[in-house]
LUMLUMZA-133614 format. One record per residue (C-alpha): residue in one letter; x negated, y negated, z; residue number from 1. Coordinates in nm, 2 decimals. Layout:
residues N
<node residu="A" u="X" v="Y" w="Z" num="NUM"/>
...
//
This chain:
residues 386
<node residu="M" u="-4.89" v="-17.64" w="17.32" num="1"/>
<node residu="A" u="-4.94" v="-17.94" w="17.54" num="2"/>
<node residu="K" u="-5.26" v="-18.14" w="17.47" num="3"/>
<node residu="P" u="-5.51" v="-18.20" w="17.74" num="4"/>
<node residu="K" u="-5.45" v="-18.53" w="17.90" num="5"/>
<node residu="V" u="-5.73" v="-18.79" w="17.92" num="6"/>
<node residu="N" u="-5.67" v="-19.06" w="18.18" num="7"/>
<node residu="V" u="-5.78" v="-19.41" w="18.07" num="8"/>
<node residu="A" u="-5.85" v="-19.72" w="18.28" num="9"/>
<node residu="L" u="-5.87" v="-20.05" w="18.10" num="10"/>
<node residu="I" u="-6.05" v="-20.34" w="18.28" num="11"/>
<node residu="G" u="-5.93" v="-20.67" w="18.15" num="12"/>
<node residu="S" u="-5.59" v="-20.81" w="18.06" num="13"/>
<node residu="G" u="-5.67" v="-21.11" w="17.84" num="14"/>
<node residu="F" u="-5.68" v="-21.12" w="17.46" num="15"/>
<node residu="M" u="-5.90" v="-20.82" w="17.42" num="16"/>
<node residu="G" u="-5.72" v="-20.64" w="17.70" num="17"/>
<node residu="R" u="-5.40" v="-20.67" w="17.50" num="18"/>
<node residu="A" u="-5.57" v="-20.57" w="17.18" num="19"/>
<node residu="H" u="-5.72" v="-20.26" w="17.35" num="20"/>
<node residu="S" u="-5.39" v="-20.17" w="17.52" num="21"/>
<node residu="N" u="-5.21" v="-20.18" w="17.19" num="22"/>
<node residu="G" u="-5.48" v="-19.98" w="17.02" num="23"/>
<node residu="L" u="-5.48" v="-19.71" w="17.28" num="24"/>
<node residu="R" u="-5.10" v="-19.68" w="17.27" num="25"/>
<node residu="Q" u="-5.09" v="-19.67" w="16.89" num="26"/>
<node residu="A" u="-5.37" v="-19.43" w="16.86" num="27"/>
<node residu="K" u="-5.18" v="-19.16" w="17.04" num="28"/>
<node residu="S" u="-4.86" v="-19.24" w="16.86" num="29"/>
<node residu="F" u="-4.98" v="-19.24" w="16.50" num="30"/>
<node residu="F" u="-5.29" v="-19.01" w="16.50" num="31"/>
<node residu="D" u="-5.28" v="-18.63" w="16.56" num="32"/>
<node residu="L" u="-5.54" v="-18.65" w="16.83" num="33"/>
<node residu="P" u="-5.67" v="-18.33" w="17.00" num="34"/>
<node residu="V" u="-5.61" v="-18.49" w="17.34" num="35"/>
<node residu="E" u="-5.34" v="-18.72" w="17.48" num="36"/>
<node residu="P" u="-5.47" v="-19.05" w="17.61" num="37"/>
<node residu="V" u="-5.28" v="-19.16" w="17.92" num="38"/>
<node residu="L" u="-5.26" v="-19.53" w="18.00" num="39"/>
<node residu="K" u="-5.33" v="-19.48" w="18.37" num="40"/>
<node residu="V" u="-5.47" v="-19.80" w="18.53" num="41"/>
<node residu="L" u="-5.50" v="-20.16" w="18.41" num="42"/>
<node residu="G" u="-5.76" v="-20.36" w="18.59" num="43"/>
<node residu="A" u="-5.65" v="-20.73" w="18.62" num="44"/>
<node residu="R" u="-5.77" v="-20.99" w="18.86" num="45"/>
<node residu="N" u="-5.45" v="-21.19" w="18.82" num="46"/>
<node residu="P" u="-5.16" v="-20.97" w="18.95" num="47"/>
<node residu="E" u="-4.89" v="-21.16" w="18.75" num="48"/>
<node residu="T" u="-5.08" v="-21.13" w="18.43" num="49"/>
<node residu="G" u="-5.16" v="-20.76" w="18.50" num="50"/>
<node residu="A" u="-4.80" v="-20.68" w="18.58" num="51"/>
<node residu="R" u="-4.68" v="-20.84" w="18.26" num="52"/>
<node residu="V" u="-4.94" v="-20.67" w="18.04" num="53"/>
<node residu="A" u="-4.88" v="-20.33" w="18.21" num="54"/>
<node residu="Q" u="-4.51" v="-20.35" w="18.15" num="55"/>
<node residu="S" u="-4.56" v="-20.45" w="17.79" num="56"/>
<node residu="F" u="-4.79" v="-20.17" w="17.70" num="57"/>
<node residu="G" u="-4.69" v="-19.89" w="17.94" num="58"/>
<node residu="W" u="-4.98" v="-19.89" w="18.20" num="59"/>
<node residu="Q" u="-4.88" v="-19.68" w="18.50" num="60"/>
<node residu="E" u="-5.06" v="-19.89" w="18.76" num="61"/>
<node residu="V" u="-5.24" v="-20.22" w="18.81" num="62"/>
<node residu="E" u="-5.55" v="-20.26" w="19.02" num="63"/>
<node residu="P" u="-5.74" v="-20.59" w="19.07" num="64"/>
<node residu="D" u="-6.08" v="-20.43" w="19.18" num="65"/>
<node residu="W" u="-6.27" v="-20.26" w="18.90" num="66"/>
<node residu="R" u="-6.50" v="-20.10" w="19.15" num="67"/>
<node residu="E" u="-6.21" v="-19.92" w="19.30" num="68"/>
<node residu="I" u="-6.10" v="-19.80" w="18.95" num="69"/>
<node residu="I" u="-6.43" v="-19.64" w="18.85" num="70"/>
<node residu="Q" u="-6.46" v="-19.45" w="19.18" num="71"/>
<node residu="R" u="-6.12" v="-19.28" w="19.12" num="72"/>
<node residu="T" u="-6.15" v="-18.91" w="19.05" num="73"/>
<node residu="D" u="-5.84" v="-18.91" w="18.82" num="74"/>
<node residu="I" u="-6.00" v="-19.15" w="18.57" num="75"/>
<node residu="D" u="-6.18" v="-18.99" w="18.27" num="76"/>
<node residu="V" u="-6.24" v="-19.30" w="18.04" num="77"/>
<node residu="V" u="-6.32" v="-19.66" w="18.14" num="78"/>
<node residu="D" u="-6.24" v="-19.92" w="17.87" num="79"/>
<node residu="I" u="-6.40" v="-20.26" w="17.92" num="80"/>
<node residu="G" u="-6.23" v="-20.57" w="17.78" num="81"/>
<node residu="T" u="-6.38" v="-20.84" w="18.01" num="82"/>
<node residu="P" u="-6.61" v="-21.14" w="17.94" num="83"/>
<node residu="V" u="-6.95" v="-21.05" w="17.81" num="84"/>
<node residu="N" u="-7.15" v="-21.13" w="18.12" num="85"/>
<node residu="T" u="-6.96" v="-20.85" w="18.31" num="86"/>
<node residu="H" u="-7.01" v="-20.57" w="18.06" num="87"/>
<node residu="S" u="-7.34" v="-20.43" w="18.18" num="88"/>
<node residu="E" u="-7.26" v="-20.40" w="18.55" num="89"/>
<node residu="I" u="-6.92" v="-20.24" w="18.48" num="90"/>
<node residu="A" u="-7.04" v="-20.00" w="18.21" num="91"/>
<node residu="V" u="-7.35" v="-19.88" w="18.40" num="92"/>
<node residu="A" u="-7.15" v="-19.82" w="18.72" num="93"/>
<node residu="A" u="-6.88" v="-19.63" w="18.52" num="94"/>
<node residu="L" u="-7.13" v="-19.41" w="18.35" num="95"/>
<node residu="E" u="-7.31" v="-19.34" w="18.68" num="96"/>
<node residu="A" u="-6.96" v="-19.25" w="18.82" num="97"/>
<node residu="G" u="-6.93" v="-18.99" w="18.55" num="98"/>
<node residu="K" u="-6.68" v="-19.17" w="18.32" num="99"/>
<node residu="A" u="-6.69" v="-19.20" w="17.94" num="100"/>
<node residu="V" u="-6.70" v="-19.57" w="17.85" num="101"/>
<node residu="I" u="-6.56" v="-19.79" w="17.58" num="102"/>
<node residu="C" u="-6.69" v="-20.15" w="17.58" num="103"/>
<node residu="E" u="-6.58" v="-20.45" w="17.38" num="104"/>
<node residu="K" u="-6.84" v="-20.63" w="17.16" num="105"/>
<node residu="P" u="-7.09" v="-20.77" w="17.19" num="106"/>
<node residu="L" u="-7.23" v="-20.50" w="17.40" num="107"/>
<node residu="S" u="-7.39" v="-20.74" w="17.65" num="108"/>
<node residu="A" u="-7.52" v="-21.09" w="17.71" num="109"/>
<node residu="T" u="-7.89" v="-21.00" w="17.67" num="110"/>
<node residu="L" u="-8.11" v="-20.74" w="17.50" num="111"/>
<node residu="G" u="-8.24" v="-20.63" w="17.84" num="112"/>
<node residu="E" u="-7.88" v="-20.55" w="17.95" num="113"/>
<node residu="A" u="-7.80" v="-20.37" w="17.62" num="114"/>
<node residu="R" u="-8.11" v="-20.15" w="17.66" num="115"/>
<node residu="H" u="-8.01" v="-20.07" w="18.02" num="116"/>
<node residu="M" u="-7.66" v="-19.97" w="17.90" num="117"/>
<node residu="A" u="-7.78" v="-19.76" w="17.61" num="118"/>
<node residu="H" u="-8.05" v="-19.58" w="17.82" num="119"/>
<node residu="T" u="-7.80" v="-19.51" w="18.10" num="120"/>
<node residu="A" u="-7.55" v="-19.37" w="17.85" num="121"/>
<node residu="E" u="-7.83" v="-19.15" w="17.70" num="122"/>
<node residu="Q" u="-7.93" v="-19.02" w="18.04" num="123"/>
<node residu="T" u="-7.58" v="-18.93" w="18.14" num="124"/>
<node residu="G" u="-7.49" v="-18.78" w="17.80" num="125"/>
<node residu="L" u="-7.13" v="-18.91" w="17.84" num="126"/>
<node residu="P" u="-6.93" v="-19.04" w="17.54" num="127"/>
<node residu="N" u="-6.97" v="-19.41" w="17.49" num="128"/>
<node residu="M" u="-6.86" v="-19.65" w="17.22" num="129"/>
<node residu="C" u="-6.87" v="-20.03" w="17.15" num="130"/>
<node residu="T" u="-6.56" v="-20.16" w="16.98" num="131"/>
<node residu="Y" u="-6.70" v="-20.32" w="16.66" num="132"/>
<node residu="N" u="-6.35" v="-20.28" w="16.52" num="133"/>
<node residu="M" u="-6.43" v="-20.41" w="16.18" num="134"/>
<node residu="R" u="-6.59" v="-20.07" w="16.10" num="135"/>
<node residu="A" u="-6.24" v="-19.93" w="16.13" num="136"/>
<node residu="V" u="-6.07" v="-20.17" w="15.88" num="137"/>
<node residu="P" u="-5.99" v="-19.93" w="15.59" num="138"/>
<node residu="A" u="-6.14" v="-20.16" w="15.32" num="139"/>
<node residu="I" u="-6.47" v="-20.18" w="15.51" num="140"/>
<node residu="A" u="-6.48" v="-19.81" w="15.58" num="141"/>
<node residu="Y" u="-6.42" v="-19.75" w="15.21" num="142"/>
<node residu="A" u="-6.70" v="-19.99" w="15.12" num="143"/>
<node residu="S" u="-6.93" v="-19.78" w="15.33" num="144"/>
<node residu="Q" u="-6.81" v="-19.47" w="15.15" num="145"/>
<node residu="L" u="-6.88" v="-19.62" w="14.81" num="146"/>
<node residu="I" u="-7.23" v="-19.73" w="14.92" num="147"/>
<node residu="Q" u="-7.30" v="-19.38" w="15.06" num="148"/>
<node residu="E" u="-7.19" v="-19.22" w="14.74" num="149"/>
<node residu="G" u="-7.45" v="-19.43" w="14.55" num="150"/>
<node residu="R" u="-7.19" v="-19.63" w="14.36" num="151"/>
<node residu="L" u="-7.38" v="-19.95" w="14.40" num="152"/>
<node residu="G" u="-7.73" v="-19.81" w="14.34" num="153"/>
<node residu="K" u="-8.01" v="-19.95" w="14.55" num="154"/>
<node residu="I" u="-7.89" v="-20.24" w="14.76" num="155"/>
<node residu="N" u="-8.08" v="-20.56" w="14.70" num="156"/>
<node residu="Q" u="-7.88" v="-20.84" w="14.86" num="157"/>
<node residu="W" u="-7.63" v="-20.90" w="15.14" num="158"/>
<node residu="R" u="-7.43" v="-21.21" w="15.22" num="159"/>
<node residu="G" u="-7.23" v="-21.23" w="15.54" num="160"/>
<node residu="A" u="-7.03" v="-21.51" w="15.70" num="161"/>
<node residu="F" u="-6.78" v="-21.53" w="15.98" num="162"/>
<node residu="M" u="-6.62" v="-21.88" w="16.00" num="163"/>
<node residu="Q" u="-6.36" v="-22.01" w="16.24" num="164"/>
<node residu="S" u="-6.24" v="-22.37" w="16.32" num="165"/>
<node residu="W" u="-6.10" v="-22.35" w="16.68" num="166"/>
<node residu="L" u="-6.38" v="-22.57" w="16.82" num="167"/>
<node residu="V" u="-6.36" v="-22.86" w="16.57" num="168"/>
<node residu="N" u="-6.16" v="-23.07" w="16.82" num="169"/>
<node residu="P" u="-6.42" v="-23.22" w="17.06" num="170"/>
<node residu="E" u="-6.15" v="-23.23" w="17.33" num="171"/>
<node residu="F" u="-6.12" v="-22.85" w="17.34" num="172"/>
<node residu="P" u="-6.21" v="-22.75" w="17.70" num="173"/>
<node residu="L" u="-6.54" v="-22.60" w="17.81" num="174"/>
<node residu="T" u="-6.41" v="-22.24" w="17.85" num="175"/>
<node residu="W" u="-6.63" v="-21.94" w="17.95" num="176"/>
<node residu="R" u="-6.71" v="-21.88" w="17.58" num="177"/>
<node residu="L" u="-6.90" v="-22.21" w="17.57" num="178"/>
<node residu="R" u="-7.13" v="-22.14" w="17.87" num="179"/>
<node residu="K" u="-7.44" v="-21.93" w="17.83" num="180"/>
<node residu="E" u="-7.41" v="-21.78" w="18.18" num="181"/>
<node residu="T" u="-7.08" v="-21.62" w="18.09" num="182"/>
<node residu="A" u="-7.09" v="-21.58" w="17.71" num="183"/>
<node residu="G" u="-7.46" v="-21.51" w="17.64" num="184"/>
<node residu="S" u="-7.43" v="-21.70" w="17.32" num="185"/>
<node residu="G" u="-7.17" v="-21.89" w="17.12" num="186"/>
<node residu="A" u="-7.08" v="-21.83" w="16.76" num="187"/>
<node residu="L" u="-7.37" v="-21.60" w="16.73" num="188"/>
<node residu="G" u="-7.25" v="-21.34" w="16.98" num="189"/>
<node residu="D" u="-6.88" v="-21.40" w="16.93" num="190"/>
<node residu="L" u="-6.87" v="-21.39" w="16.55" num="191"/>
<node residu="G" u="-7.22" v="-21.33" w="16.42" num="192"/>
<node residu="S" u="-7.25" v="-21.00" w="16.60" num="193"/>
<node residu="H" u="-6.97" v="-20.87" w="16.38" num="194"/>
<node residu="S" u="-7.16" v="-20.98" w="16.06" num="195"/>
<node residu="I" u="-7.48" v="-20.83" w="16.19" num="196"/>
<node residu="D" u="-7.30" v="-20.50" w="16.27" num="197"/>
<node residu="M" u="-7.15" v="-20.50" w="15.92" num="198"/>
<node residu="A" u="-7.49" v="-20.56" w="15.76" num="199"/>
<node residu="R" u="-7.64" v="-20.27" w="15.96" num="200"/>
<node residu="F" u="-7.34" v="-20.05" w="15.89" num="201"/>
<node residu="L" u="-7.34" v="-20.11" w="15.52" num="202"/>
<node residu="V" u="-7.70" v="-20.19" w="15.42" num="203"/>
<node residu="G" u="-7.93" v="-20.06" w="15.70" num="204"/>
<node residu="E" u="-8.15" v="-20.18" w="15.98" num="205"/>
<node residu="I" u="-8.29" v="-20.54" w="15.99" num="206"/>
<node residu="S" u="-8.66" v="-20.58" w="16.03" num="207"/>
<node residu="S" u="-8.72" v="-20.95" w="16.05" num="208"/>
<node residu="L" u="-8.54" v="-21.28" w="16.02" num="209"/>
<node residu="N" u="-8.56" v="-21.66" w="16.03" num="210"/>
<node residu="A" u="-8.27" v="-21.85" w="16.20" num="211"/>
<node residu="M" u="-8.13" v="-22.19" w="16.29" num="212"/>
<node residu="M" u="-7.88" v="-22.25" w="16.57" num="213"/>
<node residu="H" u="-7.70" v="-22.58" w="16.64" num="214"/>
<node residu="T" u="-7.45" v="-22.72" w="16.89" num="215"/>
<node residu="F" u="-7.25" v="-23.01" w="16.73" num="216"/>
<node residu="T" u="-7.04" v="-23.10" w="17.04" num="217"/>
<node residu="K" u="-7.27" v="-23.13" w="17.34" num="218"/>
<node residu="Q" u="-7.01" v="-23.20" w="17.61" num="219"/>
<node residu="R" u="-6.65" v="-23.09" w="17.65" num="220"/>
<node residu="P" u="-6.38" v="-23.13" w="17.92" num="221"/>
<node residu="I" u="-6.41" v="-22.89" w="18.21" num="222"/>
<node residu="P" u="-6.09" v="-22.69" w="18.22" num="223"/>
<node residu="L" u="-5.85" v="-22.72" w="18.51" num="224"/>
<node residu="V" u="-5.79" v="-22.34" w="18.47" num="225"/>
<node residu="D" u="-6.01" v="-22.14" w="18.23" num="226"/>
<node residu="S" u="-5.75" v="-21.94" w="18.03" num="227"/>
<node residu="G" u="-5.95" v="-21.91" w="17.71" num="228"/>
<node residu="R" u="-5.80" v="-22.08" w="17.41" num="229"/>
<node residu="T" u="-5.50" v="-22.20" w="17.61" num="230"/>
<node residu="S" u="-5.71" v="-22.38" w="17.86" num="231"/>
<node residu="I" u="-5.62" v="-22.74" w="17.95" num="232"/>
<node residu="G" u="-5.91" v="-22.98" w="18.00" num="233"/>
<node residu="S" u="-5.97" v="-23.22" w="18.29" num="234"/>
<node residu="D" u="-6.12" v="-23.57" w="18.28" num="235"/>
<node residu="E" u="-6.46" v="-23.44" w="18.38" num="236"/>
<node residu="L" u="-6.71" v="-23.34" w="18.11" num="237"/>
<node residu="G" u="-6.95" v="-23.05" w="18.12" num="238"/>
<node residu="L" u="-7.25" v="-22.94" w="17.91" num="239"/>
<node residu="V" u="-7.20" v="-22.69" w="17.63" num="240"/>
<node residu="T" u="-7.49" v="-22.44" w="17.66" num="241"/>
<node residu="V" u="-7.43" v="-22.22" w="17.36" num="242"/>
<node residu="D" u="-7.44" v="-22.26" w="16.98" num="243"/>
<node residu="D" u="-7.16" v="-22.38" w="16.76" num="244"/>
<node residu="S" u="-7.31" v="-22.25" w="16.44" num="245"/>
<node residu="V" u="-7.59" v="-22.02" w="16.33" num="246"/>
<node residu="W" u="-7.76" v="-21.96" w="15.99" num="247"/>
<node residu="T" u="-8.00" v="-21.67" w="15.93" num="248"/>
<node residu="M" u="-8.22" v="-21.53" w="15.65" num="249"/>
<node residu="I" u="-8.27" v="-21.16" w="15.68" num="250"/>
<node residu="R" u="-8.51" v="-20.89" w="15.56" num="251"/>
<node residu="F" u="-8.39" v="-20.53" w="15.58" num="252"/>
<node residu="E" u="-8.62" v="-20.24" w="15.65" num="253"/>
<node residu="D" u="-8.56" v="-20.10" w="15.30" num="254"/>
<node residu="G" u="-8.66" v="-20.42" w="15.12" num="255"/>
<node residu="A" u="-8.31" v="-20.58" w="15.07" num="256"/>
<node residu="L" u="-8.27" v="-20.95" w="15.15" num="257"/>
<node residu="G" u="-7.97" v="-21.12" w="15.31" num="258"/>
<node residu="T" u="-7.81" v="-21.42" w="15.48" num="259"/>
<node residu="M" u="-7.58" v="-21.45" w="15.77" num="260"/>
<node residu="E" u="-7.37" v="-21.75" w="15.88" num="261"/>
<node residu="A" u="-7.14" v="-21.78" w="16.18" num="262"/>
<node residu="T" u="-6.96" v="-22.09" w="16.30" num="263"/>
<node residu="R" u="-6.66" v="-22.19" w="16.51" num="264"/>
<node residu="M" u="-6.68" v="-22.54" w="16.35" num="265"/>
<node residu="A" u="-6.56" v="-22.47" w="15.99" num="266"/>
<node residu="T" u="-6.26" v="-22.70" w="15.94" num="267"/>
<node residu="G" u="-5.98" v="-22.50" w="15.78" num="268"/>
<node residu="A" u="-6.13" v="-22.16" w="15.83" num="269"/>
<node residu="L" u="-5.90" v="-21.95" w="16.05" num="270"/>
<node residu="C" u="-6.07" v="-21.61" w="16.06" num="271"/>
<node residu="A" u="-6.29" v="-21.61" w="15.75" num="272"/>
<node residu="N" u="-6.50" v="-21.29" w="15.80" num="273"/>
<node residu="R" u="-6.66" v="-21.23" w="15.46" num="274"/>
<node residu="F" u="-6.94" v="-21.03" w="15.30" num="275"/>
<node residu="E" u="-7.08" v="-20.95" w="14.96" num="276"/>
<node residu="V" u="-7.32" v="-20.66" w="14.88" num="277"/>
<node residu="F" u="-7.51" v="-20.64" w="14.55" num="278"/>
<node residu="G" u="-7.70" v="-20.33" w="14.43" num="279"/>
<node residu="T" u="-7.86" v="-20.22" w="14.11" num="280"/>
<node residu="R" u="-7.54" v="-20.05" w="13.98" num="281"/>
<node residu="G" u="-7.26" v="-20.26" w="14.13" num="282"/>
<node residu="G" u="-7.13" v="-20.50" w="14.39" num="283"/>
<node residu="L" u="-6.87" v="-20.53" w="14.67" num="284"/>
<node residu="A" u="-6.69" v="-20.82" w="14.82" num="285"/>
<node residu="F" u="-6.45" v="-20.84" w="15.12" num="286"/>
<node residu="D" u="-6.26" v="-21.12" w="15.30" num="287"/>
<node residu="F" u="-6.08" v="-21.05" w="15.62" num="288"/>
<node residu="M" u="-5.81" v="-21.30" w="15.53" num="289"/>
<node residu="R" u="-5.72" v="-21.04" w="15.26" num="290"/>
<node residu="M" u="-5.81" v="-20.74" w="15.47" num="291"/>
<node residu="N" u="-5.64" v="-20.47" w="15.27" num="292"/>
<node residu="E" u="-5.83" v="-20.56" w="14.95" num="293"/>
<node residu="L" u="-6.19" v="-20.47" w="14.84" num="294"/>
<node residu="E" u="-6.35" v="-20.62" w="14.53" num="295"/>
<node residu="F" u="-6.57" v="-20.38" w="14.33" num="296"/>
<node residu="Y" u="-6.79" v="-20.43" w="14.03" num="297"/>
<node residu="S" u="-6.96" v="-20.13" w="13.86" num="298"/>
<node residu="L" u="-7.21" v="-20.12" w="13.58" num="299"/>
<node residu="D" u="-7.10" v="-19.76" w="13.53" num="300"/>
<node residu="D" u="-6.78" v="-19.88" w="13.37" num="301"/>
<node residu="P" u="-6.78" v="-19.91" w="12.99" num="302"/>
<node residu="L" u="-6.93" v="-20.24" w="12.88" num="303"/>
<node residu="T" u="-6.60" v="-20.35" w="12.74" num="304"/>
<node residu="E" u="-6.42" v="-20.29" w="13.07" num="305"/>
<node residu="Q" u="-6.68" v="-20.43" w="13.32" num="306"/>
<node residu="G" u="-6.54" v="-20.68" w="13.56" num="307"/>
<node residu="W" u="-6.45" v="-20.73" w="13.92" num="308"/>
<node residu="R" u="-6.16" v="-20.50" w="14.02" num="309"/>
<node residu="N" u="-5.94" v="-20.55" w="14.32" num="310"/>
<node residu="I" u="-5.87" v="-20.23" w="14.51" num="311"/>
<node residu="H" u="-5.58" v="-20.24" w="14.75" num="312"/>
<node residu="V" u="-5.70" v="-20.00" w="15.01" num="313"/>
<node residu="T" u="-5.37" v="-19.85" w="15.12" num="314"/>
<node residu="S" u="-5.35" v="-19.53" w="14.92" num="315"/>
<node residu="P" u="-5.37" v="-19.17" w="15.05" num="316"/>
<node residu="G" u="-5.74" v="-19.08" w="15.05" num="317"/>
<node residu="H" u="-5.85" v="-19.42" w="15.17" num="318"/>
<node residu="P" u="-5.99" v="-19.41" w="15.53" num="319"/>
<node residu="Y" u="-5.73" v="-19.40" w="15.81" num="320"/>
<node residu="I" u="-5.44" v="-19.47" w="15.58" num="321"/>
<node residu="E" u="-5.27" v="-19.13" w="15.60" num="322"/>
<node residu="A" u="-5.19" v="-19.19" w="15.97" num="323"/>
<node residu="W" u="-4.99" v="-19.50" w="15.88" num="324"/>
<node residu="W" u="-4.74" v="-19.61" w="15.62" num="325"/>
<node residu="P" u="-4.65" v="-19.52" w="15.26" num="326"/>
<node residu="K" u="-4.88" v="-19.64" w="14.98" num="327"/>
<node residu="G" u="-4.90" v="-20.01" w="14.94" num="328"/>
<node residu="H" u="-4.78" v="-20.10" w="15.29" num="329"/>
<node residu="S" u="-5.05" v="-20.33" w="15.43" num="330"/>
<node residu="L" u="-5.22" v="-20.29" w="15.77" num="331"/>
<node residu="G" u="-5.32" v="-20.58" w="16.00" num="332"/>
<node residu="Y" u="-5.59" v="-20.67" w="16.25" num="333"/>
<node residu="E" u="-5.42" v="-20.48" w="16.53" num="334"/>
<node residu="H" u="-5.45" v="-20.15" w="16.33" num="335"/>
<node residu="S" u="-5.83" v="-20.15" w="16.34" num="336"/>
<node residu="F" u="-5.83" v="-20.07" w="16.72" num="337"/>
<node residu="P" u="-5.61" v="-19.75" w="16.70" num="338"/>
<node residu="N" u="-5.82" v="-19.65" w="16.40" num="339"/>
<node residu="L" u="-6.14" v="-19.69" w="16.60" num="340"/>
<node residu="F" u="-6.00" v="-19.53" w="16.92" num="341"/>
<node residu="S" u="-5.89" v="-19.23" w="16.71" num="342"/>
<node residu="T" u="-6.25" v="-19.17" w="16.62" num="343"/>
<node residu="F" u="-6.34" v="-19.20" w="16.99" num="344"/>
<node residu="F" u="-6.09" v="-18.94" w="17.12" num="345"/>
<node residu="N" u="-6.17" v="-18.70" w="16.84" num="346"/>
<node residu="A" u="-6.54" v="-18.72" w="16.93" num="347"/>
<node residu="Y" u="-6.45" v="-18.70" w="17.30" num="348"/>
<node residu="A" u="-6.25" v="-18.38" w="17.25" num="349"/>
<node residu="N" u="-6.53" v="-18.22" w="17.04" num="350"/>
<node residu="D" u="-6.81" v="-18.31" w="17.27" num="351"/>
<node residu="E" u="-6.96" v="-18.54" w="17.01" num="352"/>
<node residu="M" u="-7.09" v="-18.90" w="17.03" num="353"/>
<node residu="P" u="-6.85" v="-19.16" w="16.90" num="354"/>
<node residu="S" u="-6.97" v="-19.43" w="16.66" num="355"/>
<node residu="P" u="-7.07" v="-19.71" w="16.71" num="356"/>
<node residu="S" u="-7.24" v="-19.59" w="17.03" num="357"/>
<node residu="F" u="-7.40" v="-19.81" w="17.29" num="358"/>
<node residu="L" u="-7.74" v="-19.74" w="17.12" num="359"/>
<node residu="D" u="-7.60" v="-19.85" w="16.79" num="360"/>
<node residu="A" u="-7.46" v="-20.17" w="16.95" num="361"/>
<node residu="A" u="-7.79" v="-20.23" w="17.13" num="362"/>
<node residu="C" u="-7.96" v="-20.24" w="16.79" num="363"/>
<node residu="T" u="-7.72" v="-20.52" w="16.69" num="364"/>
<node residu="Q" u="-7.80" v="-20.70" w="17.02" num="365"/>
<node residu="A" u="-8.17" v="-20.67" w="16.93" num="366"/>
<node residu="V" u="-8.09" v="-20.87" w="16.61" num="367"/>
<node residu="V" u="-7.90" v="-21.13" w="16.82" num="368"/>
<node residu="D" u="-8.20" v="-21.16" w="17.04" num="369"/>
<node residu="A" u="-8.43" v="-21.21" w="16.74" num="370"/>
<node residu="I" u="-8.21" v="-21.48" w="16.60" num="371"/>
<node residu="E" u="-8.23" v="-21.67" w="16.94" num="372"/>
<node residu="R" u="-8.61" v="-21.63" w="16.95" num="373"/>
<node residu="S" u="-8.64" v="-21.74" w="16.59" num="374"/>
<node residu="A" u="-8.42" v="-22.05" w="16.63" num="375"/>
<node residu="A" u="-8.60" v="-22.15" w="16.94" num="376"/>
<node residu="N" u="-8.94" v="-22.15" w="16.77" num="377"/>
<node residu="S" u="-8.85" v="-22.22" w="16.40" num="378"/>
<node residu="L" u="-9.04" v="-21.90" w="16.30" num="379"/>
<node residu="W" u="-8.99" v="-21.57" w="16.12" num="380"/>
<node residu="V" u="-8.97" v="-21.31" w="16.39" num="381"/>
<node residu="E" u="-8.96" v="-20.93" w="16.40" num="382"/>
<node residu="V" u="-8.65" v="-20.75" w="16.54" num="383"/>
<node residu="E" u="-8.76" v="-20.56" w="16.86" num="384"/>
<node residu="D" u="-8.70" v="-20.19" w="16.90" num="385"/>
<node residu="V" u="-8.43" v="-20.08" w="17.14" num="386"/>
//
């Protein structure tokens, strides 16, 4: 029997547009979904880029105007992979036009925008999801499973860090990610939001925090053409208006304590997304540079056998693995998106709310907002309700 078709429009053809395109294509190829996602329309302002991405991933059409896309009656799902400052306008318009919406992280540039998006989604009742794709990395999903089973006991401490080095060179151009009006924040929103989402996903809600933010390189060359990490700088300098690095002390609602660090200035760190979780019965550790591995320590093991064990999360029974390759065949970054999209389309078909929803992502944005307020005033601050 033919599966019901779900027509998808993706707005954005850059790095995340390609990641989402691949995820959508792979999700329907590897997972036994109850519906068939159809790559209907790619929204791309640059027609040459749009045509190239569409041909690579199998999009049927290319349309430069996202407003035209969301008004089409043949579109069921709108997927947003554009810069952060555009998320709210596109998502709210798509929801009001009756479309289910997927949106790249962070959900928005401000807490006010995130609230508006979450409340609009709630009012329409349409499926919505924010692509915090780290939740769909099998090792991280398995870490959540171990915690939910009580294998760590009561969680006492969390350590999260996401470190990259692509801004170490002071000659790197002033791209949109380095301007507050387009990015919202710097390392905080780009990287720190992942760590915050992981902390909330694995440990629980954050109640208060104390943060520092710093910009090491105050000025950078204005790009001749802003093409992200491939931009070429001019001789004219512009002001960097976002953070290079952020450090945060955290209190969770259930009493656990934690720290979070995010930086794009860690020389030698390529994509060092790490966390450690410690409870009364055990601990977990993860490093994205070894993304198929999860370290686990359990006091429930015999005393003579206690020690950190390295679990290669590629066996049948581990989250998402049965859709992919035989035991021991590692997955990569790109697999996290089809994993996450499979949860979206299963929820979509069953009239359920996907996870993480806009409301969930808005709670992460509330923590981002609290970090900015704390750093500005050098104070402990409470995380606001969404």
